[in-house]
C-alpha positions as a printed NumPy array, in Angstrom:
array([[-18.517,  10.495, -26.143],
       [-17.724,  12.802, -23.235],
       [-14.094,  12.391, -22.174],
       [-13.558,  12.556, -18.448],
       [-10.434,  14.626, -18.109],
       [ -8.626,  16.791, -20.622],
       [ -5.384,  18.287, -19.405],
       [ -4.128,  21.387, -21.192],
       [ -0.996,  21.509, -23.26 ],
       [  1.405,  22.13 , -20.383],
       [  3.079,  18.851, -21.236],
       [  3.573,  20.07 , -24.784],
       [  5.674,  22.888, -23.398],
       [  8.016,  20.441, -21.689],
       [ 11.262,  19.533, -23.315],
       [ 10.387,  16.606, -25.578],
       [  9.223,  13.653, -23.535],
       [ 10.935,  14.827, -20.351],
       [  7.813,  14.507, -18.22 ],
       [  7.143,  10.956, -19.378],
       [ 10.786,  10.054, -18.778],
       [ 10.48 ,  11.407, -15.242],
       [  7.496,   9.132, -14.625],
       [  9.318,   6.171, -16.195],
       [ 12.247,   6.846, -13.871],
       [  9.812,   6.781, -10.953],
       [  8.516,   3.412, -12.147],
       [ 12.048,   1.998, -12.344],
       [ 13.506,   3.446,  -9.156],
       [ 10.729,   3.092,  -6.573],
       [ 10.482,  -0.755,  -6.702],
       [ 14.242,  -0.996,  -6.128],
       [ 14.462,   1.366,  -3.151],
       [ 15.511,  -0.539,  -0.037],
       [ 17.254,   1.494,   2.678],
       [ 18.861,  -0.732,   5.306],
       [ 19.645,   1.952,   7.938],
       [ 15.965,   2.84 ,   8.312],
       [ 13.707,   1.254,  10.897],
       [ 11.238,   0.47 ,   8.084],
       [ 13.558,  -0.648,   5.314],
       [ 10.952,  -1.552,   2.674],
       [  7.71 ,   0.413,   2.735],
       [  8.528,   3.894,   4.   ],
       [ 11.462,   4.377,   1.571],
       [  9.074,   3.683,  -1.344],
       [  6.547,   6.191,   0.011],
       [  9.276,   8.822,   0.456],
       [ 10.678,   8.145,  -3.02 ],
       [  7.202,   8.521,  -4.527],
       [  6.758,  11.825,  -2.688],
       [ 10.127,  13.037,  -3.98 ],
       [  9.257,  12.194,  -7.593],
       [  5.809,  13.774,  -7.314],
       [  7.338,  16.845,  -5.693],
       [  9.855,  17.13 ,  -8.508],
       [  7.095,  16.802, -11.095],
       [  5.017,  19.515,  -9.437],
       [  7.983,  21.889,  -9.295],
       [  8.599,  21.216, -12.98 ],
       [  5.016,  22.195, -13.757],
       [  5.306,  25.304, -11.581],
       [  8.458,  26.332, -13.468],
       [  6.771,  25.931, -16.85 ],
       [  3.708,  27.842, -15.648],
       [  5.956,  30.684, -14.444],
       [  7.446,  30.873, -17.932],
       [  3.971,  31.247, -19.395],
       [  4.012,  27.864, -21.106],
       [  0.648,  26.167, -21.461],
       [ -2.437,  26.686, -19.329],
       [ -3.93 ,  25.132, -16.25 ],
       [ -5.968,  21.94 , -16.288],
       [ -9.172,  21.836, -18.276],
       [-11.295,  19.44 , -16.249],
       [-14.335,  17.547, -17.455],
       [-17.099,  17.319, -14.827],
       [-17.35 ,  13.552, -15.295],
       [-13.851,  13.028, -13.873],
       [-13.546,  16.186, -11.814],
       [-16.524,  15.181,  -9.682],
       [-15.315,  11.687,  -8.631],
       [-11.813,  13.035,  -8.039],
       [-13.195,  15.876,  -5.915],
       [-15.514,  13.461,  -4.122],
       [-12.57 ,  11.198,  -3.332],
       [-10.641,  14.11 ,  -1.833],
       [-13.607,  15.4  ,   0.201],
       [-14.483,  11.92 ,   1.48 ],
       [-10.913,  11.351,   2.635],
       [-10.701,  14.727,   4.375],
       [-14.04 ,  14.083,   6.09 ],
       [-12.966,  10.582,   7.141],
       [ -9.807,  11.982,   8.735],
       [-11.823,  14.693,  10.499],
       [-14.224,  12.146,  12.044],
       [-11.635,   9.395,  12.567],
       [-11.456,   7.354,  15.752],
       [ -7.715,   8.117,  15.727],
       [ -7.321,  11.448,  13.963],
       [ -3.564,  11.696,  14.188],
       [ -2.967,   8.141,  12.976],
       [ -5.367,   8.673,  10.054],
       [ -3.103,  11.356,   8.614],
       [ -0.22 ,   8.958,   7.845],
       [ -1.841,   5.568,   8.315],
       [ -0.789,   2.291,   9.869],
       [  2.933,   1.541,  10.08 ],
       [  4.23 ,  -0.298,   7.008],
       [  0.991,   0.429,   5.105],
       [  0.738,   4.214,   5.035],
       [ -2.693,   4.678,   3.438],
       [ -3.632,   7.767,   5.452],
       [ -4.901,  11.144,   4.28 ],
       [ -1.5  ,  12.566,   3.336],
       [ -0.487,   9.55 ,   1.193],
       [ -3.93 ,   9.614,  -0.443],
       [ -3.473,  13.262,  -1.395],
       [  0.006,  12.39 ,  -2.663],
       [ -1.504,   9.763,  -4.984],
       [ -4.061,  12.286,  -6.253],
       [ -1.154,  14.604,  -7.066],
       [  0.613,  11.722,  -8.853],
       [ -2.548,  11.106, -10.866],
       [ -2.652,  14.744, -11.992],
       [  1.075,  14.887, -12.741],
       [  0.84 ,  11.69 , -14.757],
       [ -2.215,  12.933, -16.668],
       [ -0.333,  16.144, -17.455],
       [  2.934,  14.586, -18.577],
       [  1.442,  11.795, -20.689],
       [ -0.072,  13.401, -23.777],
       [  1.009,  11.292, -26.746],
       [  1.536,   7.708, -27.825],
       [  5.262,   8.12 , -27.229],
       [  4.682,   9.414, -23.68 ],
       [  2.45 ,   6.456, -22.825],
       [  4.955,   4.009, -24.313],
       [  7.757,   5.536, -22.228],
       [  5.781,   5.16 , -18.99 ],
       [  4.779,   1.584, -19.81 ],
       [  8.403,   0.923, -20.771],
       [  9.463,   2.043, -17.295],
       [  7.12 ,  -0.546, -15.786],
       [  8.561,  -3.165, -18.168],
       [ 12.115,  -2.439, -17.027],
       [ 11.084,  -2.461, -13.355],
       [  9.015,  -5.629, -13.706],
       [ 11.775,  -7.49 , -15.532],
       [ 14.359,  -6.392, -12.974],
       [ 12.402,  -7.429,  -9.884],
       [ 11.304, -10.665, -11.605],
       [ 14.894, -11.505, -12.491],
       [ 15.974, -10.937,  -8.905],
       [ 13.061, -13.086,  -7.742],
       [ 14.334, -15.962,  -9.885],
       [ 17.765, -15.532,  -8.291],
       [ 16.032, -15.977,  -4.933],
       [ 14.262, -19.077,  -6.234],
       [ 17.602, -20.588,  -7.254],
       [ 19.033, -19.976,  -3.786],
       [ 21.644, -17.528,  -5.069],
       [ 20.396, -14.451,  -3.238],
       [ 23.153, -12.628,  -1.348],
       [ 20.627, -10.92 ,   0.97 ],
       [ 18.754, -12.638,   3.808],
       [ 15.079, -11.633,   3.737],
       [ 13.452, -12.519,   7.05 ],
       [  9.886, -11.696,   5.962],
       [  9.641, -13.97 ,   2.911],
       [  7.859, -17.282,   3.705],
       [  9.936, -20.379,   3.107],
       [  9.593, -21.79 ,  -0.383],
       [  8.317, -18.535,  -1.889],
       [  9.885, -15.447,  -3.45 ],
       [  9.351, -11.76 ,  -2.73 ],
       [ 12.145, -10.044,  -4.684],
       [ 12.886,  -6.474,  -3.547],
       [  9.443,  -6.197,  -1.936],
       [ 10.154,  -8.907,   0.619],
       [  6.58 , -10.2  ,   0.311],
       [  5.225, -12.622,  -2.33 ],
       [  1.725, -11.141,  -2.628],
       [  3.056,  -7.602,  -3.061],
       [  5.445,  -8.894,  -5.715],
       [  2.517, -10.616,  -7.418],
       [  0.487,  -7.392,  -7.547],
       [  3.376,  -5.462,  -9.067],
       [  4.119,  -8.165, -11.635],
       [  0.472,  -8.28 , -12.729],
       [  0.521,  -4.547, -13.517],
       [  3.942,  -4.735, -15.173],
       [  2.955,  -7.755, -17.282],
       [ -0.176,  -6.06 , -18.618],
       [  1.765,  -2.9  , -19.415],
       [  4.427,  -4.954, -21.202],
       [  1.776,  -6.845, -23.158],
       [  0.444,  -3.516, -24.433],
       [  3.916,  -2.578, -25.62 ],
       [  4.55 ,  -6.009, -27.101],
       [  1.309,  -6.063, -29.086],
       [  1.854,  -2.629, -30.558],
       [  5.621,  -2.221, -30.409],
       [  8.132,  -1.985, -33.207],
       [  9.657,  -5.276, -34.328],
       [ 13.095,  -4.294, -32.977],
       [ 11.729,  -4.32 , -29.413],
       [  9.608,  -7.439, -29.575],
       [ 12.286,  -9.948, -28.593],
       [ 13.417,  -8.032, -25.456],
       [  9.762,  -7.482, -24.513],
       [  8.953, -11.152, -25.09 ],
       [ 11.889, -12.325, -22.97 ],
       [ 10.957,  -9.908, -20.172],
       [  7.369, -11.099, -20.328],
       [  8.478, -14.716, -19.976],
       [ 10.654, -13.871, -16.966],
       [  7.77 , -12.015, -15.284],
       [  5.3  , -14.824, -15.957],
       [  7.62 , -17.411, -14.399],
       [  8.234, -15.165, -11.377],
       [  4.489, -14.562, -10.946],
       [  3.824, -18.297, -10.944],
       [  6.585, -18.896,  -8.376],
       [  5.181, -16.323,  -5.942],
       [  2.459, -18.931,  -5.23 ],
       [  0.178, -15.943,  -4.735],
       [ -3.389, -16.971,  -5.471],
       [ -4.452, -13.325,  -5.535],
       [ -1.65 , -12.615,  -8.   ],
       [ -2.787, -15.46 , -10.242],
       [ -6.381, -14.208, -10.174],
       [ -5.255, -10.69 , -11.036],
       [ -3.053, -12.025, -13.818],
       [ -5.966, -14.   , -15.223],
       [ -8.241, -10.925, -15.132],
       [ -5.671,  -8.848, -16.975],
       [ -5.033, -11.638, -19.478],
       [ -8.74 , -11.883, -20.334],
       [ -8.909,  -8.164, -21.113],
       [ -5.754,  -8.349, -23.212],
       [ -6.956, -11.416, -25.07 ],
       [-10.373,  -9.926, -25.864],
       [ -9.37 ,  -6.422, -26.885],
       [ -5.929,  -6.945, -28.403],
       [ -7.358,  -9.594, -30.708],
       [ -9.747,  -7.044, -32.18 ],
       [ -8.975,  -6.683, -35.851],
       [ -6.53 ,  -9.597, -35.856],
       [ -7.306, -12.175, -38.527],
       [ -6.554, -15.712, -37.426],
       [ -6.059, -18.579, -39.857],
       [ -6.603, -22.209, -39.037],
       [ -2.887, -22.735, -39.429],
       [ -2.125, -20.005, -36.892],
       [ -4.58 , -21.418, -34.372],
       [ -3.149, -24.91 , -34.775],
       [  0.402, -23.607, -34.292],
       [ -0.566, -21.879, -31.043],
       [ -2.377, -24.944, -29.706],
       [  0.446, -27.242, -30.725],
       [  2.981, -24.984, -29.026],
       [  0.989, -24.997, -25.784],
       [  0.608, -28.784, -25.874],
       [  4.281, -29.41 , -26.572],
       [  5.372, -26.905, -23.936],
       [  3.124, -28.523, -21.342],
       [  4.353, -31.974, -22.256],
       [  8.02 , -30.979, -21.958],
       [  7.31 , -29.289, -18.638],
       [  5.594, -32.422, -17.326],
       [  8.543, -34.657, -18.253],
       [ 10.826, -32.843, -15.802],
       [ 10.396, -33.917, -12.149],
       [ 10.722, -30.35 , -10.936],
       [  8.072, -29.33 , -13.445],
       [  5.651, -31.951, -12.177],
       [  6.292, -30.812,  -8.623],
       [  5.588, -27.186,  -9.51 ],
       [  2.42 , -28.166, -11.366],
       [  1.226, -30.291,  -8.445],
       [  1.838, -27.549,  -5.905],
       [  0.159, -25.009,  -8.161],
       [ -2.912, -27.195,  -8.514],
       [ -3.061, -27.6  ,  -4.734],
       [ -2.902, -23.819,  -4.273],
       [ -5.704, -23.271,  -6.764],
       [ -7.931, -25.926,  -5.201],
       [ -7.26 , -24.593,  -1.68 ],
       [ -8.714, -21.223,  -2.702],
       [-12.16 , -22.87 ,  -2.767],
       [-11.638, -24.672,   0.542],
       [-13.25 , -22.548,   3.248],
       [-11.496, -24.622,   5.923],
       [ -8.086, -23.591,   4.586],
       [ -6.462, -21.409,   7.264],
       [ -5.655, -18.523,   4.927],
       [ -9.086, -18.526,   3.273],
       [-10.969, -18.876,   6.571],
       [ -8.933, -16.111,   8.204],
       [ -9.573, -13.773,   5.283],
       [-13.318, -14.447,   5.441],
       [-13.252, -13.737,   9.171],
       [-11.492, -10.417,   8.581],
       [-14.089,  -9.536,   5.934],
       [-16.851, -10.215,   8.443],
       [-15.185,  -7.916,  10.982],
       [-14.791,  -5.206,   8.32 ],
       [-18.465,  -5.419,   7.337],
       [-19.472,  -5.012,  10.974],
       [-17.217,  -1.947,  11.243],
       [-18.812,  -0.462,   8.121],
       [-22.291,  -1.089,   9.497],
       [-21.429,   0.891,  12.632],
       [-19.806,   3.79 ,  10.716],
       [-21.426,   3.781,   7.267],
       [-20.908,   7.389,   6.188],
       [-17.299,   8.384,   6.927],
       [-15.856,   5.165,   8.34 ],
       [-13.422,   5.067,  11.213],
       [-10.67 ,   7.012,   9.471],
       [ -7.933,   5.915,   7.118],
       [ -6.201,   2.668,   8.135],
       [ -8.587,   2.314,  11.093],
       [ -9.087,  -1.445,  10.723],
       [ -6.224,  -2.377,  13.107],
       [ -7.385,   0.282,  15.564],
       [-10.941,  -1.046,  15.643],
       [-10.205,  -4.745,  15.252],
       [-10.013,  -5.614,  18.954],
       [-13.652,  -4.51 ,  19.378],
       [-14.884,  -6.744,  16.548],
       [-12.905,  -9.939,  17.047],
       [-14.356, -13.113,  18.57 ],
       [-12.622, -15.99 ,  20.379],
       [-13.14 , -18.582,  17.635],
       [-12.221, -16.297,  14.733],
       [-10.45 , -18.493,  12.123],
       [ -6.703, -18.091,  11.95 ],
       [ -6.704, -15.607,  14.847],
       [ -8.643, -16.967,  17.811],
       [ -7.251, -15.478,  21.008],
       [ -3.795, -14.768,  19.595],
       [ -2.039, -11.497,  20.319],
       [ -2.396, -10.044,  16.808],
       [ -3.135,  -6.661,  15.225],
       [ -4.17 ,  -7.324,  11.595],
       [ -2.976,  -4.538,   9.325],
       [ -6.101,  -4.629,   7.137],
       [ -9.197,  -6.553,   6.081],
       [ -7.239,  -8.002,   3.13 ],
       [ -9.668,  -6.492,   0.652],
       [ -9.08 ,  -3.038,  -0.827],
       [-12.802,  -2.236,  -1.023],
       [-13.52 ,  -3.266,   2.565],
       [-10.45 ,  -1.343,   3.702],
       [-11.803,   1.716,   1.891],
       [-15.218,   1.155,   3.454],
       [-13.931,   0.786,   7.011],
       [-11.536,   3.707,   6.58 ],
       [-13.524,   6.279,   4.605],
       [-17.048,   4.89 ,   4.742],
       [-19.444,   4.296,   1.902],
       [-18.794,   7.834,   0.658],
       [-15.077,   7.228,   0.247],
       [-15.58 ,   3.741,  -1.162],
       [-18.152,   5.011,  -3.644],
       [-15.884,   7.861,  -4.742],
       [-12.982,   5.474,  -5.307],
       [-15.083,   3.034,  -7.353],
       [-16.56 ,   5.962,  -9.281],
       [-13.094,   7.325, -10.074],
       [-11.628,   3.982, -11.184],
       [-14.713,   3.321, -13.298],
       [-14.425,   6.769, -14.893],
       [-10.781,   6.18 , -15.774],
       [-11.541,   2.801, -17.329],
       [-14.444,   4.286, -19.27 ],
       [-12.501,   7.182, -20.78 ],
       [ -9.569,   4.925, -21.568],
       [-11.728,   2.459, -23.475],
       [-13.748,   5.158, -25.234],
       [-10.502,   6.8  , -26.307],
       [ -9.091,   3.491, -27.48 ],
       [-12.225,   2.839, -29.529],
       [-11.626,   6.148, -31.354],
       [ -8.015,   5.296, -32.034],
       [ -6.722,   4.484, -35.502],
       [ -3.136,   4.181, -34.234],
       [ -2.563,   0.508, -33.385],
       [  0.324,   1.243, -31.011],
       [ -1.647,   3.782, -28.99 ],
       [ -4.646,   1.451, -28.944],
       [ -2.497,  -1.373, -27.539],
       [ -0.956,   0.943, -24.953],
       [ -4.375,   2.031, -23.709],
       [ -5.631,  -1.553, -23.582],
       [ -2.482,  -2.579, -21.701],
       [ -3.107,   0.217, -19.19 ],
       [ -6.727,  -0.876, -18.736],
       [ -5.658,  -4.486, -18.192],
       [ -2.987,  -3.38 , -15.697],
       [ -5.497,  -1.338, -13.679],
       [ -8.091,  -4.137, -13.633],
       [ -5.474,  -6.791, -12.828],
       [ -3.943,  -4.776,  -9.99 ],
       [ -7.338,  -4.008,  -8.409],
       [ -8.294,  -7.688,  -8.789],
       [ -5.2  ,  -8.692,  -6.808],
       [ -6.093,  -6.236,  -4.068],
       [ -9.6  ,  -7.652,  -3.831],
       [ -7.845, -10.402,  -1.853],
       [ -5.07 ,  -8.205,  -0.47 ],
       [ -4.559,  -4.633,   0.615],
       [ -3.07 ,  -1.393,  -0.59 ],
       [  0.349,  -0.553,   0.837],
       [  3.045,   2.04 ,   0.318],
       [  5.236,  -0.168,  -1.87 ],
       [  2.968,  -0.44 ,  -4.924],
       [ -0.115,   1.804,  -4.531],
       [  1.604,   4.416,  -6.703],
       [  1.373,   1.991,  -9.661],
       [ -2.417,   2.25 ,  -9.761],
       [ -2.465,   6.052,  -9.712],
       [  0.389,   6.347, -12.204],
       [ -1.427,   4.1  , -14.687],
       [ -4.788,   5.814, -14.191],
       [ -3.264,   9.231, -14.819],
       [ -1.317,   8.038, -17.848],
       [ -4.375,   6.394, -19.41 ],
       [ -6.531,   9.485, -18.832],
       [ -3.84 ,  11.804, -20.187],
       [ -3.249,   9.847, -23.383],
       [ -6.957,   9.149, -23.866],
       [ -7.949,  12.756, -23.182],
       [ -5.605,  14.161, -25.798],
       [ -6.941,  11.668, -28.339],
       [-10.54 ,  12.644, -27.604],
       [ -9.595,  16.296, -27.894],
       [ -8.149,  15.664, -31.374],
       [-11.522,  14.226, -32.413],
       [-13.23 ,  17.403, -31.144],
       [-15.83 ,  15.461, -29.203],
       [-15.327,  17.485, -26.081],
       [-18.   ,  19.292, -24.123],
       [-17.436,  22.631, -22.433],
       [-14.651,  22.311, -19.887],
       [-14.216,  23.802, -16.46 ],
       [-10.988,  25.739, -16.872],
       [ -9.514,  25.874, -13.416],
       [ -7.377,  27.195, -11.869],
       [ -5.964,  30.224, -13.741],
       [ -2.323,  29.886, -14.74 ],
       [ -0.936,  31.902, -11.844],
       [ -2.958,  29.912,  -9.296],
       [ -1.977,  26.672, -10.971],
       [  1.701,  27.59 , -10.782],
       [  1.431,  28.659,  -7.153],
       [ -0.428,  25.458,  -6.217],
       [  2.125,  23.285,  -7.995],
       [  4.993,  25.196,  -6.354],
       [  3.591,  24.852,  -2.834],
       [  2.618,  21.224,  -3.406],
       [  6.017,  20.357,  -4.848],
       [  7.96 ,  21.838,  -1.934],
       [  5.554,  20.255,   0.565],
       [  6.053,  16.821,  -1.002],
       [  9.84 ,  17.15 ,  -0.956],
       [  9.933,  18.375,   2.644],
       [  7.593,  15.595,   3.707],
       [  9.774,  12.994,   1.998],
       [ 12.828,  14.366,   3.8  ],
       [ 11.152,  14.32 ,   7.217],
       [  9.862,  10.772,   6.664],
       [ 13.35 ,   9.527,   5.866],
       [ 15.006,  11.614,   8.578],
       [ 12.6  ,  10.406,  11.261],
       [ 12.862,   6.756,  10.309],
       [ 16.642,   6.968,  10.028],
       [ 16.77 ,   8.3  ,  13.592],
       [ 14.437,   5.482,  14.7  ],
       [ 16.695,   2.896,  13.052],
       [ 19.766,   4.393,  14.723],
       [ 17.924,   4.308,  18.053],
       [ 17.263,   0.581,  17.632],
       [ 20.926,  -0.064,  16.898],
       [ 22.013,   2.056,  19.873],
       [ 19.684,   0.129,  22.185],
       [ 20.994,  -3.203,  20.862],
       [ 24.512,  -2.299,  22.031],
       [ 23.344,  -0.977,  25.402],
       [ 23.448,   2.756,  24.638],
       [ 19.995,   3.457,  26.02 ],
       [ 20.551,   7.184,  26.531],
       [ 21.562,   7.478,  22.895],
       [ 18.486,   5.476,  21.926],
       [ 16.258,   7.877,  23.898],
       [ 17.875,  10.9  ,  22.262],
       [ 17.516,   9.443,  18.753],
       [ 13.934,   8.3  ,  19.277],
       [ 13.071,  11.803,  20.495],
       [ 14.494,  13.141,  17.224],
       [ 12.464,  10.594,  15.272],
       [  9.157,  11.6  ,  16.893],
       [ 10.006,  15.29 ,  16.412],
       [ 10.612,  14.852,  12.695],
       [  7.57 ,  12.612,  12.254],
       [  5.013,  13.128,  15.027],
       [  2.471,  11.019,  13.13 ],
       [  4.301,   7.721,  13.745],
       [  3.032,   6.157,  16.963],
       [  5.72 ,   3.481,  17.058],
       [  8.48 ,   6.043,  17.6  ],
       [  6.88 ,   7.138,  20.871],
       [  6.298,   3.551,  21.991],
       [  9.952,   2.751,  21.357],
       [ 11.053,   5.858,  23.228],
       [  8.911,   4.967,  26.238],
       [ 10.417,   1.464,  26.256],
       [ 13.982,   2.829,  26.114],
       [ 13.27 ,   5.178,  29.041],
       [ 11.683,   2.325,  31.009],
       [ 14.683,   0.064,  30.372],
       [ 17.05 ,   2.864,  31.355],
       [ 15.28 ,   3.218,  34.699],
       [ 16.305,  -0.341,  35.552],
       [ 20.033,   0.366,  35.135],
       [ 20.316,   4.046,  36.046],
       [ 20.938,   5.598,  39.441],
       [ 18.146,   8.057,  38.571],
       [ 15.483,   5.404,  38.31 ],
       [ 12.561,   7.577,  39.394],
       [ 13.446,  10.333,  36.932],
       [ 13.557,   7.927,  33.967],
       [ 10.316,   6.287,  35.06 ],
       [  8.671,   9.706,  35.116],
       [  9.937,  10.395,  31.58 ],
       [  8.648,   7.035,  30.433],
       [  5.296,   7.78 ,  32.066],
       [  5.102,  11.121,  30.261],
       [  5.904,   9.442,  26.938],
       [  3.22 ,   6.785,  27.301],
       [  0.727,   9.423,  28.43 ],
       [  1.513,  11.295,  25.227],
       [  0.874,   8.136,  23.205],
       [ -2.55 ,   7.715,  24.787],
       [ -3.335,  11.423,  24.468],
       [ -2.253,  11.819,  20.825],
       [ -3.383,   8.43 ,  19.492],
       [ -6.231,   6.049,  20.196],
       [ -5.15 ,   3.914,  23.182],
       [ -4.719,   0.189,  22.776],
       [ -4.173,  -2.588,  25.284],
       [ -0.376,  -2.569,  24.851],
       [  0.095,   1.154,  25.516],
       [ -2.194,   0.98 ,  28.557],
       [ -0.301,  -2.006,  29.943],
       [  3.024,  -0.215,  29.533],
       [  1.68 ,   2.893,  31.267],
       [  0.29 ,   0.709,  34.058],
       [  3.664,  -0.978,  34.479],
       [  5.475,   2.351,  34.741],
       [  2.956,   3.814,  37.162],
       [  3.037,   0.642,  39.235],
       [  6.776,   0.985,  39.75 ],
       [  6.463,   4.694,  40.537],
       [  3.675,   4.024,  43.029],
       [  5.822,   1.345,  44.64 ],
       [  8.78 ,   3.753,  44.946],
       [  6.566,   6.483,  46.401],
       [  4.467,   4.131,  48.563],
       [  1.315,   5.438,  46.856],
       [ -2.046,   3.657,  46.31 ],
       [ -2.396,   1.432,  43.249],
       [ -5.985,   2.283,  42.286],
       [ -4.935,   4.17 ,  39.152],
       [ -2.819,   1.204,  38.049],
       [ -5.758,  -1.151,  38.566],
       [ -7.937,   1.138,  36.433],
       [ -5.435,   1.028,  33.568],
       [ -5.249,  -2.766,  33.731],
       [ -9.016,  -3.112,  33.509],
       [ -9.147,  -0.625,  30.622],
       [ -6.54 ,  -2.692,  28.77 ],
       [ -8.634,  -5.847,  29.171],
       [-11.775,  -4.018,  28.069],
       [-10.059,  -2.817,  24.891],
       [ -8.995,  -6.337,  23.833],
       [-11.012,  -8.751,  25.951],
       [-10.44 , -11.797,  23.697],
       [ -6.66 , -11.404,  23.613],
       [ -5.194, -14.233,  25.683],
       [ -1.774, -12.587,  26.05 ],
       [ -3.37 ,  -9.419,  27.431],
       [ -5.332, -11.429,  30.011],
       [ -2.215, -13.29 ,  31.087],
       [ -0.165, -10.094,  31.262],
       [ -2.813,  -8.41 ,  33.395],
       [ -2.96 , -11.433,  35.7  ],
       [  0.813, -11.331,  36.079],
       [  0.817,  -7.625,  36.872],
       [ -1.886,  -8.048,  39.513],
       [  0.236, -10.768,  41.087],
       [  3.298,  -8.492,  41.011],
       [  1.254,  -5.724,  42.645],
       [  0.153,  -8.134,  45.391],
       [ -3.521,  -8.36 ,  44.396],
       [ -3.943, -12.137,  44.302],
       [ -7.732, -12.053,  44.048],
       [ -7.725, -10.103,  40.777],
       [ -4.783, -12.136,  39.507],
       [ -6.72 , -15.372,  39.982],
       [ -9.798, -13.846,  38.4  ],
       [ -7.942, -12.977,  35.19 ],
       [ -6.091, -16.299,  35.153],
       [ -9.453, -18.055,  35.258],
       [-10.68 , -15.837,  32.416],
       [ -7.55 , -16.735,  30.443],
       [ -8.212, -20.439,  30.975],
       [-11.779, -19.961,  29.752],
       [-10.413, -18.321,  26.598],
       [ -8.046, -21.235,  26.006],
       [-10.82 , -23.775,  26.435],
       [-13.16 , -21.822,  24.198],
       [-10.493, -21.463,  21.524]])
């Protein structure tokens, strides 16, 4: 066997299991981070918290390297190559992106750009360094158990109608816990359940009852998410657990009969309760609907997959840049697209992690990601097969099941900033624990020892400070954006402009901050005695949006509106405004709202002929839809 990544004994120089405890704290804290004053209260705080934890871990490693403790990583080519390929493919995709600036951070409320991707690579390496023993792996999986039980318990409070917080994004009749979204909750619970199962199968008897109770709570919460993707991921993880955790277990006929009898009696008791029958009926309907291609959700997802495949065919090598699906979507939509039609929508992704990778980073990035995940699963299983320690074996199998289950969920969903860290944390932990085990068996080929200790320490130091500074600017910028929204809601538009300017200064990669600022300046022009001056500022802001980011129909329409009013004040020709309107239609020609908005603006500008032309086109769209 050739293990894929062996990390040197830096972790052994840490104080006890401090590194693993740091990762467990990450696993507990990040799912609970909700910051109400921010403009993005759910996703960005989790990304910033992850960056802070990774930054702290890197600084810890830099400190230990400065003290001469341990050595740098000893990398096996079989894992170094896919990891390096993943990094290179992502850098290349950002360099050739259709929206280079947006590809650095990614789409709002998803954040799967180049910088987050590099952050997750750093998390992978930190996790592989800190997790070196059975105890370390158990601590990390224990952190996921605590987090999973906590969010599942809160989800059940929501189900009972006892939640003290009003979550506007959770669909009626479903639960989302602290994530505010049922499918995201389902993905997290799948990973947490598999990790807990690994602990439960190999844990000490004193912990089995708490682990069993937490498992039951998470299973119930997963079922009540009504997430079909979550159920599929849970089933995939359960199959792996059932197959590999049963290895070496001797079953008697009496034991088998007891298990079957328990399942039958439990099902019968559940069916006798009216609420139980209702849950079972709804669950069966959800399962059956997954095979119904006329179901709105299924049909819409298939339509998005078709659009993603067409995008990949046009940009096969490097893709369109990270999170480019919403940028490119308007060029690949069609009027009768299921679930979308001519609606004014901007889908955040293709709802398939592999197609999102393909559209964002091309076949090179997709191949590198699949290669890396496959390498991690391979080394984890090979290490587990060498293991004579039942508890470590169960921990590795639980990690494998968690990785497979999570990726299975995202086959029907998409990666986002709230839970993507789970995948990279688990992959690093499995590789770290498995690599140390392989090393103890001395079945290790010649390693690439890189970098030298001083370079390793310097890299960790710079990376740690960069991650912490980035986390601070993310939070600072979004806090200013949230304050700007509150100022605008009470009529303080000048304050809103000032705060939104601060937000875009702290985080120039967030397009929405500039759009908000342009809107505040435009609104201020309507109530200020210096109308022309504020219109000029709004024009400059929207011009910056179009210059720095890929233009879309909305930003062009806003710029056209501002320039139309300025041209009217200055008694200037409207040709430039007409050009912007036609560019907006060309960018999203099957968007009914854009057609209607353009028709209305032509009417406002006094061009009745073009107004009637676009109204007729809008009517054609409605008839065709």
